[in-house]
C-alpha positions in Angstrom: 46.1 41.4 -0.1 44.9 38.1 1.4 42.4 38.4 4.2 43.8 36.1 7.0 40.9 36.7 9.4 39.3 33.4 10.3 36.1 35.4 10.9 35.9 36.4 7.2 37.1 33.2 5.5 33.7 32.3 4.1 32.4 33.4 0.8 29.0 33.1 -0.9 28.8 31.6 -4.4 25.6 32.4 -6.2 25.1 30.4 -9.4 23.1 31.5 -12.4 20.4 33.7 -10.9 19.6 34.8 -14.5 16.4 35.4 -16.3 17.0 32.3 -18.4 16.0 30.1 -15.5 13.5 32.3 -13.8 11.4 34.1 -16.5 8.5 32.2 -18.0 9.0 31.6 -21.7 12.7 31.3 -21.6 14.2 28.0 -22.8 15.8 27.2 -19.4 12.9 28.3 -17.3 11.1 25.9 -15.0 8.3 26.9 -12.6 9.9 25.7 -9.4 13.0 27.9 -9.9 11.2 30.9 -8.2 11.0 28.9 -5.0 14.8 29.4 -4.5 14.7 33.2 -4.9 13.7 34.2 -1.4 16.3 31.9 0.3 19.0 33.1 -2.1 18.1 36.7 -1.4 18.3 36.1 2.3 21.8 34.7 2.0 22.8 37.5 -0.4 21.6 40.1 2.1 23.4 38.4 5.0 26.7 38.1 3.0 26.5 41.8 2.1 25.7 42.8 5.7 28.7 40.8 6.9 30.9 42.1 4.1 31.7 38.6 2.9 33.0 38.0 -0.6 30.1 37.3 -3.0 30.8 35.6 -6.3 28.1 35.7 -8.9 29.0 32.8 -11.2 27.0 33.2 -14.3 26.6 31.7 -17.8 28.2 33.9 -20.4 28.5 32.2 -23.8 30.0 34.0 -26.8 27.4 34.7 -29.6 28.3 33.3 -33.0 31.1 31.1 -31.8 31.2 27.3 -31.3 30.6 26.3 -27.7 31.1 22.7 -26.7 28.4 23.0 -24.0 25.8 23.6 -26.8 26.4 20.0 -28.1 24.4 18.8 -25.1 22.0 21.6 -24.4 20.3 24.4 -26.4 22.1 27.7 -27.0 21.5 29.9 -24.0 22.8 32.9 -22.0 24.9 34.4 -24.8 26.5 37.7 -24.0 23.9 40.4 -24.6 20.9 38.2 -25.3 17.6 38.5 -23.5 18.3 35.4 -21.3 21.5 36.6 -19.6 20.4 39.5 -17.5 20.2 38.9 -13.8 16.8 38.5 -12.1 15.9 42.0 -10.9 17.4 42.6 -7.5 20.1 39.9 -7.8 22.7 41.9 -9.7 26.1 42.4 -8.2 26.4 45.7 -6.3 29.2 48.1 -6.9 31.6 46.8 -4.2 35.1 45.3 -4.3 33.5 42.4 -2.2 31.1 41.5 -5.0 32.4 39.9 -8.2 30.8 38.7 -11.4 32.5 35.5 -12.6 31.5 34.6 -16.2 31.6 30.9 -17.0 31.2 28.8 -20.1 30.9 25.4 -18.5 28.8 24.0 -15.7 31.5 24.4 -13.1 32.5 27.9 -12.1 36.0 26.6 -11.4 36.6 25.3 -15.0 38.5 27.8 -17.2 38.1 30.7 -14.7 40.2 32.4 -12.0 37.8 31.5 -9.2 40.2 29.4 -7.2 42.9 32.2 -7.5 40.4 34.8 -6.4 39.2 32.8 -3.4 42.7 31.9 -2.2 44.0 35.5 -2.6 41.1 36.6 -0.3 41.9 34.0 2.3 38.6 32.1 1.7 38.5 28.5 2.9 34.7 27.9 3.2 32.0 28.3 0.6 28.3 28.7 1.0 26.5 27.8 -2.3 23.1 28.9 -3.6 21.6 29.0 -7.1 20.4 26.8 -10.0 20.4 24.0 -11.1 21.3 21.6 -8.2 22.2 18.7 -10.4 24.1 20.6 -13.1 26.0 23.9 -12.4 25.7 23.8 -8.6 26.9 20.2 -8.3 29.7 20.6 -10.8 31.0 23.7 -9.0 30.8 22.0 -5.6 32.6 18.9 -6.9 35.4 21.1 -8.2 35.5 23.2 -4.9 35.9 20.0 -3.0 38.7 18.8 -5.2 40.4 22.2 -4.6 40.2 21.8 -0.8 37.3 24.1 0.2 34.8 23.4 3.0 31.4 23.4 1.4 27.9 24.3 2.6 24.9 24.1 0.3 21.7 25.8 1.5 19.0 23.2 0.6 16.2 25.7 0.1 18.4 28.0 -2.0 18.7 25.6 -4.9 16.5 23.4 -7.0 16.1 21.9 -10.5 13.6 21.1 -13.2 14.5 17.4 -12.5 13.6 17.1 -8.8 14.7 13.4 -8.6 18.2 14.4 -9.9 18.3 17.4 -7.5 17.5 15.1 -4.5 20.2 12.6 -5.7 22.7 15.4 -6.0 21.8 16.7 -2.6 22.4 13.3 -1.1 25.7 12.9 -3.0 26.9 16.4 -2.0 26.1 15.8 1.6 27.8 12.4 1.6 30.9 13.0 -0.6 31.6 16.8 -0.9 30.3 18.9 1.9 27.2 19.6 4.0 23.7 20.2 2.8 22.2 22.6 5.5 19.2 24.7 6.0 19.2 28.3 4.9 19.3 29.3 8.6 22.5 27.3 9.2 24.1 28.7 6.1 23.0 32.2 7.1 24.7 31.8 10.5 27.9 30.7 8.8 27.9 34.0 6.8 
């Protein structure tokens, strides 16, 4: 049943808070990734406290099968490998308001039922957090904009191993797709 309450029309989309990006020694790891964890945790806690829908959009590639994404980047986050677990404390909780959304492309909208899920819950606004700003976060935000959602990206709750591309993406997101806001502003929205 759709939730028509305007007070609960905002969802939190958390992108790729997986060991692959946050654990030293993993192929996708970069040292600055950990700087986003506390802000992401703050937003996650707020969304849970306010009983908002939380979508954990996470890389889930199929082992042993061809995957077009791997033509551009190394094999990563295959189901069951040592890269795909969540960072401890960021796993979805056992609640109907918290959903894991496996994705095989940068955008969490491509080839998934994310849009259907959000519309059925009456969601019109999305707060985003996660990694990497210039890849999965930006791709998902661009598709969210194309689907007609209001977008807020919490600046401190995202980053990239390519800071110059992250900054360019933040500028583009703020100019063309939504609003780049502080964690406190995003927190208030939740």
